[in-house]
PyMOL Python script that loads the backbone (N, CA, C, O; Angstrom):
from pymol import cmd

cmd.read_pdbstr("""\
ATOM      1  N   MET A   1       5.923  -2.372  13.148  1.00  0.00           N
ATOM      2  CA  MET A   1       4.443  -3.065  13.518  1.00  0.00           C
ATOM      3  C   MET A   1       3.646  -1.438  13.116  1.00  0.00           C
ATOM      4  O   MET A   1       3.956  -0.363  13.628  1.00  0.00           O
ATOM      5  N   LYS A   2       2.662  -1.647  12.159  1.00  0.00           N
ATOM      6  CA  LYS A   2       1.466  -0.814  12.007  1.00  0.00           C
ATOM      7  C   LYS A   2       0.433  -0.426  13.411  1.00  0.00           C
ATOM      8  O   LYS A   2       0.103  -1.174  14.332  1.00  0.00           O
ATOM      9  N   GLN A   3       0.165   0.677  13.234  1.00  0.00           N
ATOM     10  CA  GLN A   3      -1.379   1.526  14.307  1.00  0.00           C
ATOM     11  C   GLN A   3      -2.042   1.083  13.866  1.00  0.00           C
ATOM     12  O   GLN A   3      -1.901   0.129  13.101  1.00  0.00           O
ATOM     13  N   LYS A   4      -3.056   1.630  14.193  1.00  0.00           N
ATOM     14  CA  LYS A   4      -4.231   1.949  14.018  1.00  0.00           C
ATOM     15  C   LYS A   4      -4.616   3.792  14.019  1.00  0.00           C
ATOM     16  O   LYS A   4      -4.852   4.439  15.039  1.00  0.00           O
ATOM     17  N   LEU A   5      -4.589   4.365  12.546  1.00  0.00           N
ATOM     18  CA  LEU A   5      -5.631   5.693  13.307  1.00  0.00           C
ATOM     19  C   LEU A   5      -5.891   6.936  13.011  1.00  0.00           C
ATOM     20  O   LEU A   5      -4.996   7.701  12.651  1.00  0.00           O
ATOM     21  N   SER A   6      -7.369   7.363  13.144  1.00  0.00           N
ATOM     22  CA  SER A   6      -7.947   7.113  12.474  1.00  0.00           C
ATOM     23  C   SER A   6      -8.338   8.861  12.411  1.00  0.00           C
ATOM     24  O   SER A   6      -8.445   9.536  13.434  1.00  0.00           O
ATOM     25  N   ILE A   7      -8.553   9.507  10.769  1.00  0.00           N
ATOM     26  CA  ILE A   7      -8.608  11.373  10.352  1.00  0.00           C
ATOM     27  C   ILE A   7      -9.737  10.984   9.860  1.00  0.00           C
ATOM     28  O   ILE A   7     -10.327   9.952   9.540  1.00  0.00           O
ATOM     29  N   THR A   8      -9.939  12.684   9.907  1.00  0.00           N
ATOM     30  CA  THR A   8     -11.105  13.767   9.187  1.00  0.00           C
ATOM     31  C   THR A   8     -10.865  14.182   8.018  1.00  0.00           C
ATOM     32  O   THR A   8     -10.245  15.225   8.228  1.00  0.00           O
ATOM     33  N   ILE A   9     -10.973  14.015   6.606  1.00  0.00           N
ATOM     34  CA  ILE A   9     -11.457  14.194   5.598  1.00  0.00           C
ATOM     35  C   ILE A   9     -11.953  15.137   4.896  1.00  0.00           C
ATOM     36  O   ILE A   9     -13.147  14.842   4.936  1.00  0.00           O
ATOM     37  N   ASP A  10     -11.857  16.291   4.128  1.00  0.00           N
ATOM     38  CA  ASP A  10     -12.757  16.341   2.847  1.00  0.00           C
ATOM     39  C   ASP A  10     -13.148  15.672   2.020  1.00  0.00           C
ATOM     40  O   ASP A  10     -12.449  14.771   1.558  1.00  0.00           O
ATOM     41  N   GLU A  11     -14.117  15.869   1.687  1.00  0.00           N
ATOM     42  CA  GLU A  11     -15.126  14.783   0.751  1.00  0.00           C
ATOM     43  C   GLU A  11     -14.122  14.954  -0.702  1.00  0.00           C
ATOM     44  O   GLU A  11     -13.758  13.858  -1.126  1.00  0.00           O
ATOM     45  N   ASP A  12     -13.668  16.055  -1.449  1.00  0.00           N
ATOM     46  CA  ASP A  12     -13.242  16.507  -2.002  1.00  0.00           C
ATOM     47  C   ASP A  12     -12.420  15.607  -2.920  1.00  0.00           C
ATOM     48  O   ASP A  12     -12.574  14.914  -3.926  1.00  0.00           O
ATOM     49  N   LYS A  13     -11.092  16.118  -1.720  1.00  0.00           N
ATOM     50  CA  LYS A  13     -10.031  14.920  -1.664  1.00  0.00           C
ATOM     51  C   LYS A  13      -9.898  13.103  -1.413  1.00  0.00           C
ATOM     52  O   LYS A  13      -9.027  12.316  -1.783  1.00  0.00           O
ATOM     53  N   ILE A  14     -11.533  12.835  -0.401  1.00  0.00           N
ATOM     54  CA  ILE A  14     -11.240  11.065  -1.025  1.00  0.00           C
ATOM     55  C   ILE A  14     -11.603  11.202  -2.257  1.00  0.00           C
ATOM     56  O   ILE A  14     -10.803  11.163  -3.192  1.00  0.00           O
ATOM     57  N   GLN A  15     -13.001  11.398  -2.396  1.00  0.00           N
ATOM     58  CA  GLN A  15     -12.850  11.444  -3.663  1.00  0.00           C
ATOM     59  C   GLN A  15     -11.599  11.159  -5.191  1.00  0.00           C
ATOM     60  O   GLN A  15     -11.702  10.389  -6.146  1.00  0.00           O
ATOM     61  N   LYS A  16     -10.564  12.102  -4.849  1.00  0.00           N
ATOM     62  CA  LYS A  16      -9.275  12.368  -5.356  1.00  0.00           C
ATOM     63  C   LYS A  16      -9.042  10.716  -5.152  1.00  0.00           C
ATOM     64  O   LYS A  16      -9.206   9.919  -6.076  1.00  0.00           O
ATOM     65  N   ILE A  17      -8.625  10.317  -3.766  1.00  0.00           N
ATOM     66  CA  ILE A  17      -8.354   9.436  -3.129  1.00  0.00           C
ATOM     67  C   ILE A  17      -8.935   7.738  -4.215  1.00  0.00           C
ATOM     68  O   ILE A  17      -8.369   6.732  -4.642  1.00  0.00           O
ATOM     69  N   GLU A  18     -10.007   8.174  -4.228  1.00  0.00           N
ATOM     70  CA  GLU A  18     -10.590   7.008  -4.670  1.00  0.00           C
ATOM     71  C   GLU A  18     -10.316   6.848  -6.171  1.00  0.00           C
ATOM     72  O   GLU A  18     -10.428   5.718  -6.646  1.00  0.00           O
ATOM     73  N   HIS A  19      -9.855   8.205  -7.220  1.00  0.00           N
ATOM     74  CA  HIS A  19      -9.887   8.132  -8.428  1.00  0.00           C
ATOM     75  C   HIS A  19      -8.007   7.627  -8.470  1.00  0.00           C
ATOM     76  O   HIS A  19      -7.267   7.115  -9.311  1.00  0.00           O
ATOM     77  N   VAL A  20      -7.955   7.803  -7.971  1.00  0.00           N
ATOM     78  CA  VAL A  20      -6.070   7.727  -7.615  1.00  0.00           C
ATOM     79  C   VAL A  20      -6.259   6.139  -7.359  1.00  0.00           C
ATOM     80  O   VAL A  20      -5.321   5.583  -7.930  1.00  0.00           O
ATOM     81  N   LEU A  21      -7.094   5.190  -6.733  1.00  0.00           N
ATOM     82  CA  LEU A  21      -6.891   3.973  -6.286  1.00  0.00           C
ATOM     83  C   LEU A  21      -7.920   3.277  -7.504  1.00  0.00           C
ATOM     84  O   LEU A  21      -7.976   2.049  -7.438  1.00  0.00           O
ATOM     85  N   ALA A  22      -8.673   3.871  -8.518  1.00  0.00           N
ATOM     86  CA  ALA A  22      -9.477   2.621  -9.761  1.00  0.00           C
ATOM     87  C   ALA A  22      -8.007   3.438 -11.120  1.00  0.00           C
ATOM     88  O   ALA A  22      -8.076   3.490 -12.348  1.00  0.00           O
ATOM     89  N   GLU A  23      -6.797   3.963 -10.120  1.00  0.00           N
ATOM     90  CA  GLU A  23      -5.989   3.385 -11.437  1.00  0.00           C
ATOM     91  C   GLU A  23      -4.832   2.454 -11.088  1.00  0.00           C
ATOM     92  O   GLU A  23      -3.730   2.554 -11.628  1.00  0.00           O
ATOM     93  N   GLY A  24      -5.203   1.328  -9.943  1.00  0.00           N
ATOM     94  CA  GLY A  24      -4.987   0.006  -9.113  1.00  0.00           C
ATOM     95  C   GLY A  24      -3.556   0.052  -8.928  1.00  0.00           C
ATOM     96  O   GLY A  24      -2.942  -0.973  -8.635  1.00  0.00           O
ATOM     97  N   LEU A  25      -2.719   1.667  -9.142  1.00  0.00           N
ATOM     98  CA  LEU A  25      -1.454   1.608  -8.524  1.00  0.00           C
ATOM     99  C   LEU A  25      -1.885   1.376  -6.856  1.00  0.00           C
ATOM    100  O   LEU A  25      -1.005   0.527  -6.714  1.00  0.00           O
ATOM    101  N   PHE A  26      -2.261   1.412  -6.042  1.00  0.00           N
ATOM    102  CA  PHE A  26      -2.574   1.120  -4.590  1.00  0.00           C
ATOM    103  C   PHE A  26      -3.595   0.164  -4.007  1.00  0.00           C
ATOM    104  O   PHE A  26      -4.678  -0.044  -4.554  1.00  0.00           O
ATOM    105  N   ARG A  27      -3.321  -0.246  -3.200  1.00  0.00           N
ATOM    106  CA  ARG A  27      -4.583  -1.602  -2.268  1.00  0.00           C
ATOM    107  C   ARG A  27      -5.269  -1.360  -2.049  1.00  0.00           C
ATOM    108  O   ARG A  27      -6.338  -1.924  -2.281  1.00  0.00           O
ATOM    109  N   ASN A  28      -5.051  -0.075  -1.292  1.00  0.00           N
ATOM    110  CA  ASN A  28      -6.353   0.719  -0.277  1.00  0.00           C
ATOM    111  C   ASN A  28      -6.994   2.193  -0.291  1.00  0.00           C
ATOM    112  O   ASN A  28      -7.567   2.728  -1.240  1.00  0.00           O
ATOM    113  N   LYS A  29      -6.797   2.637   0.789  1.00  0.00           N
ATOM    114  CA  LYS A  29      -7.129   4.367   1.209  1.00  0.00           C
ATOM    115  C   LYS A  29      -5.600   4.486   1.911  1.00  0.00           C
ATOM    116  O   LYS A  29      -4.773   5.344   1.601  1.00  0.00           O
ATOM    117  N   SER A  30      -5.434   3.581   2.784  1.00  0.00           N
ATOM    118  CA  SER A  30      -3.928   3.465   3.881  1.00  0.00           C
ATOM    119  C   SER A  30      -3.125   3.389   2.988  1.00  0.00           C
ATOM    120  O   SER A  30      -2.196   4.194   2.937  1.00  0.00           O
ATOM    121  N   HIS A  31      -3.344   1.981   1.657  1.00  0.00           N
ATOM    122  CA  HIS A  31      -1.809   2.830   1.279  1.00  0.00           C
ATOM    123  C   HIS A  31      -1.071   3.922   0.287  1.00  0.00           C
ATOM    124  O   HIS A  31       0.101   4.060  -0.062  1.00  0.00           O
ATOM    125  N   VAL A  32      -2.601   4.817  -0.086  1.00  0.00           N
ATOM    126  CA  VAL A  32      -2.198   5.875  -0.927  1.00  0.00           C
ATOM    127  C   VAL A  32      -2.133   6.632   0.828  1.00  0.00           C
ATOM    128  O   VAL A  32      -1.462   5.935   1.589  1.00  0.00           O
ATOM    129  N   LEU A  33      -2.473   7.356   1.198  1.00  0.00           N
ATOM    130  CA  LEU A  33      -2.424   8.228   2.878  1.00  0.00           C
ATOM    131  C   LEU A  33      -0.570   7.554   2.862  1.00  0.00           C
ATOM    132  O   LEU A  33       0.451   8.199   3.103  1.00  0.00           O
ATOM    133  N   GLU A  34      -0.662   6.528   2.602  1.00  0.00           N
ATOM    134  CA  GLU A  34       0.887   6.207   3.776  1.00  0.00           C
ATOM    135  C   GLU A  34       2.027   6.499   2.772  1.00  0.00           C
ATOM    136  O   GLU A  34       2.986   7.172   3.148  1.00  0.00           O
ATOM    137  N   TYR A  35       1.960   6.012   1.491  1.00  0.00           N
ATOM    138  CA  TYR A  35       3.079   6.694   0.546  1.00  0.00           C
ATOM    139  C   TYR A  35       2.998   8.068   0.165  1.00  0.00           C
ATOM    140  O   TYR A  35       4.051   8.608  -0.175  1.00  0.00           O
ATOM    141  N   ALA A  36       1.596   8.951   0.158  1.00  0.00           N
ATOM    142  CA  ALA A  36       1.892  10.499   0.561  1.00  0.00           C
ATOM    143  C   ALA A  36       2.371  11.322   2.084  1.00  0.00           C
ATOM    144  O   ALA A  36       2.694  12.501   2.229  1.00  0.00           O
ATOM    145  N   LEU A  37       2.261  10.053   3.270  1.00  0.00           N
ATOM    146  CA  LEU A  37       3.322  10.812   3.433  1.00  0.00           C
ATOM    147  C   LEU A  37       4.484  10.948   3.616  1.00  0.00           C
ATOM    148  O   LEU A  37       5.087  11.931   4.048  1.00  0.00           O
ATOM    149  N   ILE A  38       5.180   9.118   3.020  1.00  0.00           N
ATOM    150  CA  ILE A  38       6.335   9.270   3.220  1.00  0.00           C
ATOM    151  C   ILE A  38       6.953  10.484   1.789  1.00  0.00           C
ATOM    152  O   ILE A  38       8.049  11.014   1.972  1.00  0.00           O
ATOM    153  N   LYS A  39       6.424  10.706   0.900  1.00  0.00           N
ATOM    154  CA  LYS A  39       6.731  11.515   0.192  1.00  0.00           C
ATOM    155  C   LYS A  39       6.934  12.649   0.872  1.00  0.00           C
ATOM    156  O   LYS A  39       7.997  13.256   0.995  1.00  0.00           O
ATOM    157  N   PHE A  40       5.593  12.991   1.428  1.00  0.00           N
ATOM    158  CA  PHE A  40       6.051  14.757   1.914  1.00  0.00           C
ATOM    159  C   PHE A  40       6.849  14.294   2.929  1.00  0.00           C
ATOM    160  O   PHE A  40       7.274  15.256   3.567  1.00  0.00           O
ATOM    161  N   LEU A  41       7.229  13.276   3.347  1.00  0.00           N
ATOM    162  CA  LEU A  41       8.408  13.336   4.773  1.00  0.00           C
ATOM    163  C   LEU A  41       9.444  13.552   4.216  1.00  0.00           C
ATOM    164  O   LEU A  41       9.927  14.580   4.690  1.00  0.00           O
ATOM    165  N   GLU A  42      10.382  12.916   3.055  1.00  0.00           N
ATOM    166  CA  GLU A  42      11.367  12.976   2.588  1.00  0.00           C
ATOM    167  C   GLU A  42      11.669  14.048   1.904  1.00  0.00           C
ATOM    168  O   GLU A  42      12.874  14.095   1.657  1.00  0.00           O
ATOM    169  N   ASN A  43      10.882  15.195   1.374  1.00  0.00           N
ATOM    170  CA  ASN A  43      10.844  16.877   1.143  1.00  0.00           C
ATOM    171  C   ASN A  43      10.853  17.523   1.788  1.00  0.00           C
ATOM    172  O   ASN A  43      11.327  18.651   1.653  1.00  0.00           O
ATOM    173  N   ARG A  44      10.181  16.947   3.036  1.00  0.00           N
ATOM    174  CA  ARG A  44      10.827  17.869   4.367  1.00  0.00           C
ATOM    175  C   ARG A  44      11.746  17.830   4.433  1.00  0.00           C
ATOM    176  O   ARG A  44      12.224  18.954   4.588  1.00  0.00           O
ATOM    177  N   ASN A  45      12.802  16.680   4.391  1.00  0.00           N
ATOM    178  CA  ASN A  45      13.794  16.495   5.230  1.00  0.00           C
ATOM    179  C   ASN A  45      14.287  16.603   4.275  1.00  0.00           C
ATOM    180  O   ASN A  45      15.450  16.431   4.640  1.00  0.00           O
ATOM    181  N   GLY A  46      14.354  16.816   2.925  1.00  0.00           N
ATOM    182  CA  GLY A  46      16.108  17.105   2.180  1.00  0.00           C
ATOM    183  C   GLY A  46      16.232  15.541   1.569  1.00  0.00           C
ATOM    184  O   GLY A  46      17.358  15.372   1.102  1.00  0.00           O
ATOM    185  N   LYS A  47      15.702  14.806   1.494  1.00  0.00           N
ATOM    186  CA  LYS A  47      16.541  14.398   0.802  1.00  0.00           C
ATOM    187  C   LYS A  47      15.638  13.769  -0.829  1.00  0.00           C
ATOM    188  O   LYS A  47      16.295  13.279  -1.748  1.00  0.00           O
TER     189      LYS A  47
END
""", "prot")
cmd.dss("prot")
cmd.show_as("cartoon", "prot")
cmd.util.cbc("prot")
cmd.orient("prot")
C-alpha cells in the first residue's frame, strides 16, 4: 500500500522533473520520484 508523503524540493529541480514529465515516460511527479528513489536504493545496496 502506498502512503502519501510531503516533501520540499528546490524550484530548479521541480523544473527538471517537469521536463522529464513532458517526455511522456512517467505518469506524474510521484512516479518520477518513486522511480528515482528505487534506482538510488538499488545503487546504494550494490544491486
